C-alpha positions in Angstrom: 3.3 67.2 -68.0 3.9 69.5 -70.9 5.1 68.5 -74.4 8.8 68.0 -73.4 11.6 67.1 -75.8 14.9 65.3 -75.1 17.4 67.8 -74.0 14.9 70.2 -72.5 15.5 71.4 -69.0 12.5 71.0 -66.7 12.1 72.6 -63.3 10.1 70.9 -60.4 8.8 73.2 -57.7 9.7 71.7 -54.3 8.3 74.8 -52.4 11.5 76.0 -50.8 13.7 75.2 -53.8 13.5 74.2 -57.4 14.9 71.0 -58.9 16.4 71.1 -62.4 16.5 68.0 -64.7 17.4 67.2 -68.2 14.7 65.4 -70.2 16.0 62.1 -71.5 15.2 60.3 -74.8 14.4 57.2 -72.8 10.7 56.5 -72.1 9.3 54.5 -69.2 6.5 52.0 -69.4 4.0 54.6 -68.3 4.9 56.7 -71.4 6.7 59.4 -69.5 10.3 60.4 -70.2 13.1 59.6 -67.9 14.9 62.6 -66.3 18.7 63.0 -65.7 19.6 65.1 -62.7 22.0 65.6 -59.8 20.3 65.1 -56.4 21.3 65.2 -52.8 19.2 62.0 -52.5 21.5 60.1 -54.8 24.7 62.1 -54.1 25.4 62.1 -57.9 23.7 62.2 -61.3 21.1 59.5 -62.1 18.7 58.9 -64.9 15.3 58.1 -63.3 11.7 57.8 -64.2 9.8 61.1 -64.3 7.7 60.4 -61.2 10.7 59.6 -59.1 12.7 62.7 -60.1 9.7 65.1 -59.8 8.1 63.4 -56.8 4.7 64.6 -58.1 5.6 68.2 -57.8 4.5 70.8 -60.4 7.1 70.7 -63.2 7.5 72.9 -66.2 9.9 73.5 -69.1 12.7 76.1 -68.3 13.4 79.0 -70.6 17.2 78.3 -70.5 18.7 78.2 -74.0 21.7 76.5 -75.3 23.8 76.5 -78.5 24.4 72.8 -78.2 22.4 70.2 -80.0 19.9 68.0 -78.0 22.3 65.1 -78.6 25.2 67.0 -77.1 23.1 68.0 -74.1 22.1 64.4 -73.5 25.7 63.2 -74.0 26.9 65.7 -71.5 24.3 64.7 -69.0 24.9 60.9 -69.3 28.7 61.5 -69.1 28.2 62.5 -65.4 26.0 59.6 -64.3 27.6 58.2 -61.2 30.6 60.7 -61.5 29.1 64.1 -60.5 29.7 64.8 -56.8 26.6 66.6 -55.5 27.1 69.7 -53.3 24.3 72.2 -52.7 26.8 75.1 -52.9 28.9 74.2 -55.9 27.5 71.2 -57.9 23.7 71.0 -57.4 21.0 70.2 -59.9 21.0 73.8 -61.4 24.8 73.8 -61.7 24.5 70.4 -63.5 21.8 71.5 -65.9 23.7 74.6 -66.8 26.9 72.5 -67.4 24.9 70.1 -69.7 23.7 73.1 -71.7 27.2 74.4 -72.1 26.3 77.5 -70.0 28.2 79.1 -67.0 28.1 76.6 -64.1 26.2 78.6 -61.6 23.1 78.5 -59.5 20.7 81.4 -59.2 19.2 79.8 -56.1 22.6 79.7 -54.3 23.5 83.2 -55.4 20.0 84.6 -54.5 19.9 82.9 -51.1 23.4 83.9 -50.2 22.9 87.5 -51.3 19.7 87.7 -49.5 21.2 86.4 -46.2 24.1 88.8 -46.4 21.8 91.7 -47.4 19.5 91.0 -44.4 22.4 91.0 -42.0 23.9 94.2 -43.5 20.5 95.9 -43.2 20.5 95.1 -39.5 24.0 96.5 -39.1 23.1 99.7 -40.9 19.6 100.3 -39.4 19.5 98.9 -35.9 21.0 100.6 -32.9 22.8 98.1 -30.7 21.9 95.0 -32.8 21.7 91.6 -31.0 22.8 88.3 -32.5 19.2 87.3 -32.8 18.5 90.4 -35.0 21.2 89.2 -37.4 19.9 85.6 -37.4 16.3 86.7 -38.0 17.2 89.2 -40.8 19.7 86.8 -42.4 17.2 84.0 -42.5 14.5 86.3 -43.8 16.9 87.6 -46.5 17.9 84.0 -47.4 14.3 83.0 -48.1 13.5 86.2 -49.9 16.6 85.7 -52.1 15.7 82.1 -52.8 12.1 83.2 -53.7 13.4 85.9 -56.0 15.6 83.4 -57.9 12.7 81.2 -59.1 13.2 79.9 -62.7 11.1 81.3 -65.5 8.9 78.9 -67.6 9.4 78.7 -71.3 6.8 80.7 -73.2 5.2 78.8 -76.0 
């Protein structure tokens, strides 16, 4: 765990995807900060201990920047506890962290995976004579994972 501050955005690497959380100003009994995030597991936003939110995965500070104060970021995050309706396509953890920071509500992971899937299918259409449905499925799936991989968050440089 790096030297995180309340209001920082941390990213946990869950192999196939990355999970974004807002660092809380609450500290658990083990000395680690709580994290505020939107999860499919909870279906909404919750403030949870570090180890529950990260599930032991490699976690680092994101390079996302905001013009808001740390207090405003935390107030935004807490205002959605139990209210945010999780959806992987339109209101996932990355959407939530961007919203808390006052940034455009978007997800590079959703955009990257969608673009990759469509690009893979279009490549088959353009390059394969008499493509079969399995060709589209394979290329779309490969493109999906390639797009997801290319959308990985960047760590904050010290």
